[in-house]
Steps between C-alpha positions, in 0.01 A plus 500: 500500500605852436530757776176679408283195544675421828407839634134455414477159667676618816283635782535875523597621853322812634616740770369460858306824483296380210380186674454665844404866447308522825782403738788745472296793365255504791787455737626847406165676446333392819686748733418786262127418504501470881667841538253667266206341686635624834548858377155512343340373817669776707383767260142377510500488880643856535267651242196345673564702818442872535830676567446712813803640684463686831736758645411516868610812688283436804601151604142374477439152350241597235605263218244266350577127501704394201628850429874543466659756734720772363865429545561833675333528841494872576345440839801290605735756346352804668434344840822307553722604787799607288287732284329652803822561694648684201213753486572851623292813553643743241511873566545711184699819462514747213841632592823406321650308794428340831725379783519152650685473829601142577575511872609135494756572224612846618442614145291767330359418155393784273243387244477718189209514253735429208590161654827595670573366846772670703604386847684682776651356820344643811508463874173496698406539869660272757228287663497512879780749548470796739301783345493308174198401292501199270405592144145382445292358215224700336396695194618856540568813295764773518340810658796738551823573315781695664856524368629552854312403814628535857367225726290620792551164675870434461693811585441689171660230298524608138291288263570557132227481239241401754178339368273377784221255417407342837452763767857624561666203325639568153784461251810712560877514500738605782815697527809298419519145369570306821155339488532374140639166623162403646298589187349187344637292788318567823266748676693781662270803536256613765216441250572703186626351175863593455643522148818617333491874448542470119222237484247690710582824314413334168182350647405835648496656154277227356240463779208730562246550771267201486754253363395156630722308739422130550690379807502126581704200601435277201139391565280794421143421388499829316711616210525809280476519119493773238156591368470452124553805282181695468327326785303737728276442796134469413419781738668744734539312827490665840757402763256262668421332167863394459501334838176317411642379170825380658311322778264344245787365287721367777200363689381305194843339467555417866143370545523269199252704293741622232279364220166568666589863571761575228744782584425853383770662289582861588795738526576596848586854600815469712426824685198346675702220659533570874847556644454181703447307175253243370517135591657256251405192707694180431493222244457262791148645541397406143285184508613190317197506272269766373124457477353498152161641392232254394541542124545250223648595165392237247660462162287299259665374184259387228557414136377829369542759775685596816323665787586606847223492757527642851278371774514760773368450848259772602712573806790604277488834326585559135791721607646210696462283189679747282785545749550126549499420126739780432740362763514159333493633140174326418328823410643752259300791635687822547519615862414854398156383395428381851613787732544433866255635753592844619388421856507174692372409844766386739452446868692761709669222698631350176633838392688526827624140468606501138603863443663653805840385604469300827852607601366840600682819590873490571639615834696821530836508672581853609849645478748425776548773760 
């Protein structure tokens, strides 16, 4: 036989895939089909549910069963102890600088509106020494400026560039430089704030009557900030109004009602601050958590629209709502569209407690005879 007839009589061998197409092919395709089936089932399950997300700022459990909570819990954020302890009552000034006396650091910080921060070494009053007064905390203001002042208590001692802010206590330099070694190191005066003559001379030229002085030991519940350019008080406040506003603000913070009674923003007139000062309290008095008003801000995400609905308890005013939402950046309302009340009711005992300095009037030591 020739080769051609041999090939026709011989059984033709076929590849494995031809005889068994369902074995190896399905072996590779099965995982792909299972993955697609799993993804499609997830999509159908998620689309069947209404997508409601809640942002709770009150801490109330108002979510319906099966609804997914928003990932950001503002109630936990606002009420946690770290957030509360970092809150401060802010007093605003429209001047170009304010002074921060850190008694614990024996340092004077000068805060400028343009962002500069200059510090000077100082020496404060020796606590417990004879005829000496420890420098005390409080919010004060410079009320006199004298290039040369002769002390009526200490044998006509010459005080250069004298700027009192707390009764007879003030910033000044002395004759000579022998006291410079104590500056920035330890208290060494009878109560005043000693500075280098060149330093206090420079400061004397920059400060004015009414310049704020925040004196503290590192744990003041009050701080000072510059009022924004163009900001003005909503009305002309009387002296008593300032004390009410300051008592209202600090009281809200220390009583845990910072978000229920939001602070009122105003520029303080330094000339109304009493010579004995205004209390700055202590951060140790700030509660670990602040109460939150009974409000729920609900964000509803649907396929064709986005809406924000506010459910406000009748006991909470619309002003409180606006203030709270502005503080957590939920609302974009401009503060100028919701002016603060020109008058507020504050109990006289609270004014005394949260405005006047509890340290009182300083003693006077007459000159030696």
